ZADO-1210 file (C-alpha; in nm, 4 decimals, padded with zeros to 6 digits):
<atoms>
<atom x="16.4801" y="13.1373" z="12.5581" code="MET" pos="1"/>
<atom x="16.4962" y="12.9402" z="12.2097" code="SER" pos="2"/>
<atom x="16.1802" y="12.8291" z="12.0626" code="GLN" pos="3"/>
<atom x="16.2376" y="12.4595" z="12.1535" code="LEU" pos="4"/>
<atom x="16.2255" y="12.5533" z="12.5321" code="ASP" pos="5"/>
<atom x="15.8791" y="12.7124" z="12.4717" code="THR" pos="6"/>
<atom x="15.7268" y="12.3969" z="12.3694" code="LEU" pos="7"/>
<atom x="15.5270" y="12.1440" z="12.5942" code="PRO" pos="8"/>
<atom x="15.6858" y="11.7857" z="12.7039" code="PRO" pos="9"/>
<atom x="15.6562" y="11.5258" z="12.4889" code="THR" pos="10"/>
<atom x="15.6507" y="11.1304" z="12.5382" code="ALA" pos="11"/>
<atom x="15.9456" y="10.9664" z="12.4702" code="PRO" pos="12"/>
<atom x="15.9521" y="10.8108" z="12.1535" code="THR" pos="13"/>
<atom x="15.7678" y="10.4904" z="12.1814" code="PRO" pos="14"/>
<atom x="15.8560" y="10.1122" z="12.0886" code="LEU" pos="15"/>
<atom x="15.5960" y="10.0137" z="11.8315" code="PRO" pos="16"/>
<atom x="15.3456" y="09.8033" z="12.0589" code="PRO" pos="17"/>
<atom x="15.2614" y="09.4488" z="11.8643" code="ARG" pos="18"/>
<atom x="14.9091" y="09.3732" z="11.7904" code="GLY" pos="19"/>
<atom x="14.6204" y="09.6118" z="11.7467" code="PRO" pos="20"/>
<atom x="14.4764" y="09.6300" z="12.1060" code="TRP" pos="21"/>
<atom x="14.8265" y="09.7491" z="12.2439" code="ARG" pos="22"/>
<atom x="14.8350" y="10.0173" z="12.0223" code="ALA" pos="23"/>
<atom x="14.4891" y="10.1549" z="12.0950" code="ILE" pos="24"/>
<atom x="14.6056" y="10.1345" z="12.4832" code="GLY" pos="25"/>
<atom x="14.9148" y="10.3233" z="12.3757" code="HIS" pos="26"/>
<atom x="14.7484" y="10.5914" z="12.2258" code="VAL" pos="27"/>
<atom x="14.5013" y="10.6253" z="12.5001" code="VAL" pos="28"/>
<atom x="14.7567" y="10.6017" z="12.7875" code="TRP" pos="29"/>
<atom x="14.9996" y="10.8446" z="12.6093" code="ASP" pos="30"/>
<atom x="14.7090" y="11.0818" z="12.5267" code="ALA" pos="31"/>
<atom x="14.6122" y="11.1032" z="12.8905" code="ILE" pos="32"/>
<atom x="14.9045" y="11.0882" z="13.1140" code="TYR" pos="33"/>
<atom x="15.1545" y="11.2903" z="12.8448" code="TRP" pos="34"/>
<atom x="14.8627" y="11.5179" z="12.7104" code="GLY" pos="35"/>
<atom x="14.6058" y="11.5702" z="12.9874" code="LEU" pos="36"/>
<atom x="14.8377" y="11.5537" z="13.2893" code="PHE" pos="37"/>
<atom x="15.1978" y="11.6208" z="13.1612" code="ARG" pos="38"/>
<atom x="15.0809" y="11.8852" z="12.9408" code="ASN" pos="39"/>
<atom x="14.8798" y="12.1483" z="13.1141" code="GLU" pos="40"/>
<atom x="14.5735" y="12.0608" z="12.9362" code="SER" pos="41"/>
<atom x="14.3490" y="12.1042" z="13.2553" code="PHE" pos="42"/>
<atom x="14.4602" y="12.4735" z="13.2974" code="ALA" pos="43"/>
<atom x="14.3961" y="12.5219" z="12.9219" code="HIS" pos="44"/>
<atom x="14.0424" y="12.3804" z="12.9492" code="ALA" pos="45"/>
<atom x="13.9947" y="12.6299" z="13.2234" code="SER" pos="46"/>
<atom x="14.0966" y="12.8847" z="13.0220" code="ASN" pos="47"/>
<atom x="13.8561" y="12.7410" z="12.7072" code="ILE" pos="48"/>
<atom x="13.5360" y="12.7258" z="12.9443" code="ALA" pos="49"/>
<atom x="13.5804" y="13.0695" z="13.0448" code="PHE" pos="50"/>
<atom x="13.6192" y="13.1804" z="12.7174" code="ALA" pos="51"/>
<atom x="13.3046" y="13.0047" z="12.5969" code="ILE" pos="52"/>
<atom x="13.1375" y="13.1388" z="12.9011" code="LEU" pos="53"/>
<atom x="13.2321" y="13.4903" z="12.8330" code="PHE" pos="54"/>
<atom x="13.1856" y="13.5348" z="12.4830" code="SER" pos="55"/>
<atom x="12.8583" y="13.3038" z="12.4123" code="LEU" pos="56"/>
<atom x="12.6534" y="13.6288" z="12.4874" code="PHE" pos="57"/>
<atom x="12.8613" y="13.8708" z="12.2812" code="PRO" pos="58"/>
<atom x="12.8238" y="13.6520" z="11.9979" code="PHE" pos="59"/>
<atom x="12.4971" y="13.5956" z="12.0234" code="MET" pos="60"/>
<atom x="12.4241" y="13.9761" z="12.0481" code="ILE" pos="61"/>
<atom x="12.6654" y="14.0429" z="11.7810" code="LEU" pos="62"/>
<atom x="12.4925" y="13.7842" z="11.5081" code="VAL" pos="63"/>
<atom x="12.1899" y="13.9171" z="11.5822" code="THR" pos="64"/>
<atom x="12.2541" y="14.2924" z="11.5853" code="GLY" pos="65"/>
<atom x="12.4526" y="14.2621" z="11.2726" code="LEU" pos="66"/>
<atom x="12.1301" y="14.0617" z="11.1277" code="ALA" pos="67"/>
<atom x="11.8339" y="14.3282" z="11.2206" code="GLY" pos="68"/>
<atom x="12.1130" y="14.6286" z="11.0468" code="TYR" pos="69"/>
<atom x="12.1770" y="14.4389" z="10.7400" code="TRP" pos="70"/>
<atom x="11.8611" y="14.2615" z="10.6926" code="GLY" pos="71"/>
<atom x="11.5767" y="14.3801" z="10.8674" code="GLY" pos="72"/>
<atom x="11.3586" y="14.2404" z="11.1413" code="ALA" pos="73"/>
<atom x="11.3141" y="13.9159" z="10.9238" code="GLU" pos="74"/>
<atom x="11.6725" y="13.8504" z="10.9133" code="LEU" pos="75"/>
<atom x="11.6973" y="13.9352" z="11.2515" code="ALA" pos="76"/>
<atom x="11.4334" y="13.6953" z="11.3694" code="GLU" pos="77"/>
<atom x="11.6018" y="13.4215" z="11.1681" code="ALA" pos="78"/>
<atom x="11.9401" y="13.4855" z="11.3631" code="ALA" pos="79"/>
<atom x="11.7289" y="13.4800" z="11.6959" code="THR" pos="80"/>
<atom x="11.5899" y="13.1506" z="11.5837" code="GLN" pos="81"/>
<atom x="11.9698" y="13.0179" z="11.5156" code="GLY" pos="82"/>
<atom x="12.1109" y="13.1399" z="11.8244" code="THR" pos="83"/>
<atom x="11.8164" y="12.9553" z="12.0211" code="GLY" pos="84"/>
<atom x="11.9081" y="12.6622" z="11.7939" code="GLY" pos="85"/>
<atom x="12.2399" y="12.6250" z="12.0053" code="ILE" pos="86"/>
<atom x="12.0784" y="12.4932" z="12.3261" code="PHE" pos="87"/>
<atom x="11.9299" y="12.1841" z="12.0969" code="ALA" pos="88"/>
<atom x="12.2986" y="12.0658" z="12.1799" code="VAL" pos="89"/>
<atom x="12.3415" y="12.1372" z="12.5060" code="LEU" pos="90"/>
<atom x="12.2593" y="11.9433" z="12.7741" code="PRO" pos="91"/>
<atom x="11.8551" y="12.0237" z="12.8899" code="ASP" pos="92"/>
<atom x="11.9753" y="12.1373" z="13.2868" code="GLU" pos="93"/>
<atom x="12.2485" y="12.3718" z="13.0890" code="VAL" pos="94"/>
<atom x="12.0042" y="12.5062" z="12.8520" code="ALA" pos="95"/>
<atom x="11.7314" y="12.5505" z="13.0991" code="LYS" pos="96"/>
<atom x="12.0316" y="12.7829" z="13.3065" code="ILE" pos="97"/>
<atom x="12.1198" y="12.9773" z="12.9933" code="LEU" pos="98"/>
<atom x="11.8226" y="13.0130" z="12.7612" code="ARG" pos="99"/>
<atom x="11.6103" y="13.2856" z="12.9861" code="PRO" pos="100"/>
<atom x="11.9293" y="13.4709" z="13.0346" code="GLU" pos="101"/>
<atom x="12.0040" y="13.4891" z="12.6315" code="VAL" pos="102"/>
<atom x="11.6581" y="13.5425" z="12.5535" code="SER" pos="103"/>
<atom x="11.6391" y="13.8531" z="12.8113" code="ALA" pos="104"/>
<atom x="12.0139" y="13.9720" z="12.6254" code="VAL" pos="105"/>
<atom x="11.8805" y="13.9737" z="12.3106" code="LEU" pos="106"/>
<atom x="11.5700" y="14.1196" z="12.3513" code="SER" pos="107"/>
<atom x="11.7200" y="14.4628" z="12.4724" code="THR" pos="108"/>
<atom x="12.0532" y="14.4555" z="12.2922" code="SER" pos="109"/>
<atom x="11.9976" y="14.4175" z="11.9022" code="GLN" pos="110"/>
<atom x="11.9383" y="14.7904" z="11.8062" code="SER" pos="111"/>
<atom x="12.2834" y="14.9193" z="12.0106" code="ARG" pos="112"/>
<atom x="12.5222" y="14.6479" z="11.8926" code="VAL" pos="113"/>
<atom x="12.6643" y="14.8647" z="11.6130" code="LEU" pos="114"/>
<atom x="12.7070" y="15.1772" z="11.8089" code="THR" pos="115"/>
<atom x="12.8350" y="15.0718" z="12.1765" code="ILE" pos="116"/>
<atom x="13.0911" y="14.7977" z="12.2126" code="GLY" pos="117"/>
<atom x="13.0968" y="14.6331" z="11.8564" code="ALA" pos="118"/>
<atom x="13.4493" y="14.6416" z="11.8446" code="LEU" pos="119"/>
<atom x="13.5138" y="14.5043" z="12.2127" code="LEU" pos="120"/>
<atom x="13.2476" y="14.2333" z="12.1418" code="LEU" pos="121"/>
<atom x="13.4627" y="14.1293" z="11.8514" code="GLY" pos="122"/>
<atom x="13.7786" y="14.1169" z="12.0324" code="VAL" pos="123"/>
<atom x="13.5767" y="13.9129" z="12.3141" code="ILE" pos="124"/>
<atom x="13.4379" y="13.6886" z="12.0280" code="VAL" pos="125"/>
<atom x="13.7744" y="13.6166" z="11.8790" code="THR" pos="126"/>
<atom x="13.9171" y="13.5677" z="12.2172" code="GLY" pos="127"/>
<atom x="13.7745" y="13.2025" z="12.2444" code="LEU" pos="128"/>
<atom x="13.9434" y="13.1455" z="11.8688" code="VAL" pos="129"/>
<atom x="14.2540" y="13.2323" z="12.0610" code="GLU" pos="130"/>
<atom x="14.2145" y="13.0032" z="12.3375" code="SER" pos="131"/>
<atom x="14.1351" y="12.7158" z="12.1012" code="LEU" pos="132"/>
<atom x="14.4246" y="12.8193" z="11.9214" code="ARG" pos="133"/>
<atom x="14.6933" y="12.7933" z="12.2164" code="MET" pos="134"/>
<atom x="14.5273" y="12.4473" z="12.3474" code="GLY" pos="135"/>
<atom x="14.5844" y="12.2836" z="12.0569" code="LEU" pos="136"/>
<atom x="14.9339" y="12.4218" z="11.9952" code="ASN" pos="137"/>
<atom x="14.9973" y="12.2827" z="12.3080" code="TYR" pos="138"/>
<atom x="14.8500" y="11.9532" z="12.1882" code="ALA" pos="139"/>
<atom x="15.0186" y="11.9467" z="11.8565" code="TYR" pos="140"/>
<atom x="15.3374" y="12.0395" z="12.0274" code="ARG" pos="141"/>
<atom x="15.3615" y="12.3173" z="11.7643" code="SER" pos="142"/>
<atom x="15.4665" y="12.7047" z="11.8362" code="TYR" pos="143"/>
<atom x="15.3116" y="12.9906" z="11.6561" code="ASP" pos="144"/>
<atom x="15.5296" y="13.2681" z="11.5736" code="ASP" pos="145"/>
<atom x="15.2613" y="13.4439" z="11.3634" code="ARG" pos="146"/>
<atom x="15.1545" y="13.8285" z="11.4573" code="HIS" pos="147"/>
<atom x="14.8933" y="13.8818" z="11.6566" code="PHE" pos="148"/>
<atom x="14.6921" y="14.0415" z="11.3797" code="LEU" pos="149"/>
<atom x="14.6772" y="13.7812" z="11.1339" code="ILE" pos="150"/>
<atom x="14.5409" y="13.5587" z="11.4670" code="ARG" pos="151"/>
<atom x="14.2973" y="13.8120" z="11.5160" code="ARG" pos="152"/>
<atom x="14.1552" y="13.8321" z="11.1739" code="LEU" pos="153"/>
<atom x="14.2156" y="13.4573" z="11.1574" code="GLU" pos="154"/>
<atom x="13.9321" y="13.4415" z="11.4479" code="GLY" pos="155"/>
<atom x="13.7007" y="13.6905" z="11.2861" code="THR" pos="156"/>
<atom x="13.6744" y="13.4415" z="10.9786" code="PHE" pos="157"/>
<atom x="13.5908" y="13.1623" z="11.2264" code="PHE" pos="158"/>
<atom x="13.3620" y="13.3962" z="11.3971" code="MET" pos="159"/>
<atom x="13.1711" y="13.5311" z="11.0526" code="LEU" pos="160"/>
<atom x="13.1806" y="13.1617" z="10.9384" code="ILE" pos="161"/>
<atom x="12.9760" y="13.0779" z="11.2782" code="GLY" pos="162"/>
<atom x="12.7845" y="13.3643" z="11.2432" code="GLY" pos="163"/>
<atom x="12.6788" y="13.2148" z="10.8733" code="ILE" pos="164"/>
<atom x="12.6073" y="12.8638" z="10.9950" code="VAL" pos="165"/>
<atom x="12.3640" y="13.0378" z="11.3210" code="ILE" pos="166"/>
<atom x="12.1518" y="13.2454" z="11.0240" code="LEU" pos="167"/>
<atom x="12.1476" y="12.9027" z="10.8337" code="GLY" pos="168"/>
<atom x="12.0096" y="12.7182" z="11.1088" code="LEU" pos="169"/>
<atom x="11.7846" y="13.0276" z="11.1994" code="GLY" pos="170"/>
<atom x="11.6481" y="12.9908" z="10.8579" code="PHE" pos="171"/>
<atom x="11.6060" y="12.6378" z="10.8548" code="LEU" pos="172"/>
<atom x="11.4087" y="12.6396" z="11.2190" code="VAL" pos="173"/>
<atom x="11.1342" y="12.9396" z="11.0548" code="VAL" pos="174"/>
<atom x="11.1194" y="12.7551" z="10.6987" code="VAL" pos="175"/>
<atom x="11.0609" y="12.3929" z="10.7731" code="LEU" pos="176"/>
<atom x="10.7254" y="12.4769" z="10.9317" code="PRO" pos="177"/>
<atom x="10.5842" y="12.6191" z="10.6087" code="VAL" pos="178"/>
<atom x="10.7296" y="12.3908" z="10.4326" code="LEU" pos="179"/>
<atom x="10.5752" y="12.1184" z="10.5651" code="TRP" pos="180"/>
<atom x="10.2415" y="12.3080" z="10.5818" code="GLY" pos="181"/>
<atom x="10.3044" y="12.2899" z="10.1622" code="LEU" pos="182"/>
<atom x="10.3848" y="11.9339" z="10.1558" code="LEU" pos="183"/>
<atom x="10.1039" y="11.8059" z="10.3903" code="LEU" pos="184"/>
<atom x="09.8104" y="11.8371" z="10.1310" code="PRO" pos="185"/>
<atom x="09.9896" y="11.7120" z="09.8608" code="HIS" pos="186"/>
<atom x="10.1347" y="11.3833" z="10.0511" code="ALA" pos="187"/>
<atom x="09.9118" y="11.3421" z="10.3928" code="PRO" pos="188"/>
<atom x="10.0884" y="11.0139" z="10.4227" code="GLU" pos="189"/>
<atom x="10.3587" y="11.1985" z="10.5711" code="ILE" pos="190"/>
<atom x="10.1987" y="11.3618" z="10.8456" code="GLY" pos="191"/>
<atom x="10.3501" y="11.1103" z="11.1180" code="PRO" pos="192"/>
<atom x="10.6986" y="11.1665" z="11.0320" code="TYR" pos="193"/>
<atom x="10.6732" y="11.5119" z="11.1513" code="TRP" pos="194"/>
<atom x="10.8819" y="11.4480" z="11.4415" code="SER" pos="195"/>
<atom x="11.1860" y="11.3080" z="11.2173" code="TYR" pos="196"/>
<atom x="11.1151" y="11.6178" z="10.9698" code="PHE" pos="197"/>
<atom x="11.1272" y="11.9004" z="11.2412" code="ASN" pos="198"/>
<atom x="11.4989" y="11.7340" z="11.3235" code="ARG" pos="199"/>
<atom x="11.6669" y="11.8642" z="11.0595" code="LEU" pos="200"/>
<atom x="11.7860" y="12.2015" z="11.2267" code="PRO" pos="201"/>
<atom x="11.9797" y="11.9553" z="11.4651" code="LEU" pos="202"/>
<atom x="12.1237" y="11.7515" z="11.1914" code="VAL" pos="203"/>
<atom x="12.2194" y="12.0539" z="11.0285" code="PHE" pos="204"/>
<atom x="12.3638" y="12.1908" z="11.3595" code="PHE" pos="205"/>
<atom x="12.5588" y="11.8925" z="11.4478" code="THR" pos="206"/>
<atom x="12.6888" y="11.9044" z="11.1420" code="PHE" pos="207"/>
<atom x="12.8148" y="12.2587" z="11.1852" code="GLY" pos="208"/>
<atom x="13.0104" y="12.1875" z="11.5123" code="VAL" pos="209"/>
<atom x="13.1820" y="11.9003" z="11.2954" code="PHE" pos="210"/>
<atom x="13.2656" y="12.0602" z="11.0017" code="MET" pos="211"/>
<atom x="13.3989" y="12.3630" z="11.2916" code="PHE" pos="212"/>
<atom x="13.6374" y="12.0928" z="11.4323" code="LEU" pos="213"/>
<atom x="13.7379" y="11.9793" z="11.1320" code="ILE" pos="214"/>
<atom x="13.8379" y="12.3724" z="11.0475" code="SER" pos="215"/>
<atom x="13.9764" y="12.4555" z="11.3974" code="ALA" pos="216"/>
<atom x="14.2004" y="12.1103" z="11.3862" code="HIS" pos="217"/>
<atom x="14.3281" y="12.2129" z="11.0063" code="LEU" pos="218"/>
<atom x="14.3922" y="12.5703" z="11.0479" code="TRP" pos="219"/>
<atom x="14.4445" y="12.7023" z="11.3900" code="LEU" pos="220"/>
<atom x="14.7303" y="12.4873" z="11.4668" code="PRO" pos="221"/>
<atom x="15.1043" y="12.6325" z="11.3632" code="ALA" pos="222"/>
<atom x="15.1469" y="12.3031" z="11.1679" code="ARG" pos="223"/>
<atom x="15.0364" y="12.1188" z="10.8601" code="ARG" pos="224"/>
<atom x="14.7389" y="11.9031" z="10.9068" code="GLN" pos="225"/>
<atom x="14.5631" y="11.6558" z="10.6841" code="THR" pos="226"/>
<atom x="14.1801" y="11.5519" z="10.7094" code="ILE" pos="227"/>
<atom x="14.2713" y="11.1592" z="10.7642" code="SER" pos="228"/>
<atom x="14.4990" y="11.2821" z="11.0869" code="GLY" pos="229"/>
<atom x="14.3062" y="11.4526" z="11.2822" code="VAL" pos="230"/>
<atom x="13.9346" y="11.2935" z="11.2444" code="LEU" pos="231"/>
<atom x="14.0179" y="10.9958" z="11.4598" code="PRO" pos="232"/>
<atom x="14.0553" y="11.2762" z="11.7359" code="GLY" pos="233"/>
<atom x="13.7337" y="11.4648" z="11.6385" code="ILE" pos="234"/>
<atom x="13.5286" y="11.1538" z="11.6365" code="LEU" pos="235"/>
<atom x="13.6446" y="11.0696" z="11.9625" code="VAL" pos="236"/>
<atom x="13.5301" y="11.4425" z="12.0329" code="THR" pos="237"/>
<atom x="13.1633" y="11.4357" z="11.9231" code="LEU" pos="238"/>
<atom x="13.1435" y="11.0767" z="12.0605" code="ALA" pos="239"/>
<atom x="13.2476" y="11.1993" z="12.4304" code="LEU" pos="240"/>
<atom x="13.0665" y="11.5321" z="12.3798" code="TRP" pos="241"/>
<atom x="12.7690" y="11.3707" z="12.3213" code="PHE" pos="242"/>
<atom x="12.7886" y="11.1238" z="12.6289" code="VAL" pos="243"/>
<atom x="12.9590" y="11.3969" z="12.8716" code="ALA" pos="244"/>
<atom x="12.6003" y="11.5830" z="12.7727" code="GLY" pos="245"/>
<atom x="12.3708" y="11.2649" z="12.8772" code="LEU" pos="246"/>
<atom x="12.5918" y="11.1903" z="13.1882" code="VAL" pos="247"/>
<atom x="12.6263" y="11.6010" z="13.3006" code="PHE" pos="248"/>
<atom x="12.2284" y="11.6462" z="13.2665" code="SER" pos="249"/>
<atom x="12.1746" y="11.3352" z="13.4550" code="TRP" pos="250"/>
<atom x="12.4219" y="11.4689" z="13.7501" code="TYR" pos="251"/>
<atom x="12.2926" y="11.8058" z="13.7589" code="LEU" pos="252"/>
<atom x="11.9399" y="11.6700" z="13.7687" code="SER" pos="253"/>
<atom x="11.9928" y="11.3861" z="14.0509" code="HIS" pos="254"/>
<atom x="12.2949" y="11.5037" z="14.2954" code="PHE" pos="255"/>
<atom x="12.3860" y="11.8724" z="14.1861" code="SER" pos="256"/>
<atom x="12.4261" y="12.1080" z="14.5365" code="GLY" pos="257"/>
<atom x="12.5477" y="12.4005" z="14.3098" code="TYR" pos="258"/>
<atom x="12.2300" y="12.6262" z="14.4315" code="ALA" pos="259"/>
<atom x="12.3596" y="12.5412" z="14.7972" code="LYS" pos="260"/>
<atom x="12.7013" y="12.5990" z="14.7515" code="THR" pos="261"/>
<atom x="12.7051" y="12.9138" z="14.5051" code="TYR" pos="262"/>
<atom x="12.3938" y="13.0676" z="14.6148" code="ALA" pos="263"/>
<atom x="12.2784" y="13.2920" z="14.3078" code="GLY" pos="264"/>
<atom x="12.6139" y="13.2024" z="14.0901" code="LEU" pos="265"/>
<atom x="12.4789" y="12.8134" z="14.0985" code="GLY" pos="266"/>
<atom x="12.3941" y="12.8567" z="13.7560" code="GLY" pos="267"/>
<atom x="12.6947" y="13.0165" z="13.6013" code="ALA" pos="268"/>
<atom x="12.9129" y="12.7509" z="13.7983" code="ILE" pos="269"/>
<atom x="12.7387" y="12.4712" z="13.6641" code="ALA" pos="270"/>
<atom x="12.7618" y="12.6114" z="13.3018" code="SER" pos="271"/>
<atom x="13.1138" y="12.6684" z="13.3590" code="MET" pos="272"/>
<atom x="13.1726" y="12.3245" z="13.4737" code="LEU" pos="273"/>
<atom x="12.9949" y="12.1587" z="13.1706" code="PHE" pos="274"/>
<atom x="13.2116" y="12.4061" z="12.9135" code="PHE" pos="275"/>
<atom x="13.5205" y="12.3124" z="13.1140" code="TYR" pos="276"/>
<atom x="13.4319" y="11.9360" z="13.0303" code="ILE" pos="277"/>
<atom x="13.3870" y="12.0283" z="12.6924" code="ILE" pos="278"/>
<atom x="13.6977" y="12.1885" z="12.6643" code="GLY" pos="279"/>
<atom x="13.8741" y="11.9274" z="12.8198" code="LEU" pos="280"/>
<atom x="13.7424" y="11.6849" z="12.5650" code="ILE" pos="281"/>
<atom x="13.8207" y="11.9108" z="12.2731" code="PHE" pos="282"/>
<atom x="14.1894" y="11.9067" z="12.3661" code="LEU" pos="283"/>
<atom x="14.2012" y="11.5006" z="12.4356" code="LEU" pos="284"/>
<atom x="14.1033" y="11.4503" z="12.0901" code="GLY" pos="285"/>
<atom x="14.3646" y="11.6541" z="11.9644" code="ALA" pos="286"/>
<atom x="14.6210" y="11.4907" z="12.2027" code="GLU" pos="287"/>
<atom x="14.5013" y="11.1592" z="12.0686" code="ILE" pos="288"/>
<atom x="14.5686" y="11.2503" z="11.7016" code="ASN" pos="289"/>
<atom x="14.9064" y="11.3664" z="11.8034" code="HIS" pos="290"/>
<atom x="14.9773" y="11.0434" z="11.9941" code="SER" pos="291"/>
<atom x="14.8533" y="10.8600" z="11.6827" code="ILE" pos="292"/>
<atom x="15.1398" y="11.0558" z="11.4770" code="GLU" pos="293"/>
<atom x="15.4059" y="10.9677" z="11.6885" code="THR" pos="294"/>
<atom x="15.2962" y="10.5927" z="11.6954" code="LEU" pos="295"/>
<atom x="15.2797" y="10.6160" z="11.2916" code="ARG" pos="296"/>
<atom x="15.6221" y="10.7343" z="11.3101" code="ARG" pos="297"/>
<atom x="15.7578" y="10.4823" z="11.5369" code="ALA" pos="298"/>
<atom x="15.6210" y="10.2099" z="11.3357" code="PHE" pos="299"/>
<atom x="15.7304" y="10.3733" z="10.9643" code="ALA" pos="300"/>
<atom x="16.0869" y="10.3583" z="11.1569" code="ALA" pos="301"/>
<atom x="16.0873" y="10.0220" z="11.2570" code="ARG" pos="302"/>
<atom x="15.9526" y="09.8911" z="10.8931" code="ARG" pos="303"/>
<atom x="16.2245" y="10.1447" z="10.7815" code="ALA" pos="304"/>
<atom x="16.4933" y="09.9518" z="11.0040" code="GLY" pos="305"/>
<atom x="16.3479" y="09.5851" z="10.8751" code="GLU" pos="306"/>
<atom x="16.3969" y="09.6539" z="10.5545" code="GLU" pos="307"/>
<atom x="16.7416" y="09.8244" z="10.5177" code="ALA" pos="308"/>
<atom x="17.0235" y="09.5974" z="10.4031" code="PRO" pos="309"/>
<atom x="17.1793" y="09.3678" z="10.6650" code="GLY" pos="310"/>
<atom x="16.9152" y="09.4333" z="10.9414" code="ALA" pos="311"/>
<atom x="16.8538" y="09.1155" z="11.1404" code="ALA" pos="312"/>
</atoms>
């Protein structure tokens, strides 16, 4: 089988539409039809959803365990606070399902993380990066022939950066009340603004998610990317993630019947469904970038044809 045979299906080269609204419509149609439906994106979203849920607990255990081993109780506490900050960007209903389980796991696993299963935890967590890489390669119609050890090392790098972000978020959560207590006696007029000041960890984590998306789109696919080329899909991803969180939380609180259908597995199934939606939106953003790139090439070809000598 040749390398071309392994590439996912690609839409026929489009005729550049006239007008911005038709161009936007073409991008959306191309991303949804040729991306989500014709490009196995639903299967890749399932893979991503499973990888997120499968690696969420090991990632938190690994970060807090390593922090406690190298930095003592203070750094472990900061890591625990940081991992808890992840729930700030999840829908309330999903956070209610996962938070007690994560707290129970972290309270019993930190001291043993470096003695049992540390290598296994690393393999599980980097497996999430591999799932994202596979989905992005399909979305961008690229084929990755690098050695699997190189890809795993790249996944380890992403895991380390994620751990650093978690630690930074944890320190921010711990330090903010102390800093506020020091500032308030000298500037009592800022008292009513504590609610805004207390949202800085959420802003920091949202910025971290934004930077993660940029890094993933730039470096995970087996192709050269530019920030301007991946930014449209990333912005669409963030916007749709926000809307999906609101809608999914509302759905769970009003119409969900998972507890009746899946009994004790209802919480896990609801979390898996949310992560499935998250993965599908993530791939849709990459498909939008690919569609925009294809349309730009079509416009460039048309301009070249119009500027060629003797063109009609």
